[in-house]
N, C-alpha and C positions, 0 to 999 in steps of 0.2 A: 259285567264291563266288559268282556270277552265277546261274548256273545255281541254283546253293541259296537265294539272295536269291525268284528268279522263281518257281522250283515248288516248294521243300520248306519253306518257313518255315512253311505252315500245317501242312503236316506233322507238324512237329517240335513246335507247339502240341497238336498229339493225342496225340503220344508222351507229351508231359510231362501231359495229361487222365489217361492211361491211368496212368500211372507213380502218378498220385495216388492216384489210385482203389486200385491196388495193394497201395500202401506204407504208406498213409494220413498223411503225413509233409503239413504246412499247408503249409511254404515250397515245396514244388514247385508248388503250386496256382498261385503268385505267376509263377513260371515261363512256367506255364500262360498267365497271363493278358495275361504281356510279348508270351510269342508272338502269342498270338492278334488283340492289339491292332496289333500290327507287320504281322500278317499281310493283316487287311482293310485296314488304311491305306494299306498299301504297296501292295497289289493294286489300289486307286481312285484313287490318285495319278496324277495326268495325267501329268506329266516321268518316269514309273517309267523309260520304256524310254531317256530322255535321259540319264539318274543311272547306267542298266547300263551303256550306253556309253562316258560317262566313266570309272566305278569299270573298265573293263574295259580301257583304254586308258591308264588312272593302274597299272595293276597290270601291264600287260604291259610299259608304260615302265619300273617298276620291276625288275620280273625281266629284262629285257636289259640296262640299267644294270648291276645287280648282277652279268649272266653276260659282260660286257665287261671290266668292272673284273676279274674275278678271271682272265679272259686274259689278262689286260695283267701281272698281280703273277703270273702262271705267265711268262709271256716276256721279265719282266725278270729273274724267278729261274734260269730257265736261261741266261742268259747272264753270269750272273757265274762 
């Protein structure tokens, strides 16, 4: 997710732009507009790197907590 926000947000906007022209569906252009705005403003945001670091730590902590909880359940299940 962090790499996506850093490098692929603008590419996603381009994908929706091309998809809009290919299919001619109007609401797809709204997705393009939203991703384009998000990509431009996110790239110019001065605290972008700090936000990505905090997001990475939060996601890593959540992953660690879930794995640890699963291991505890497995160990307690094996004891019974």
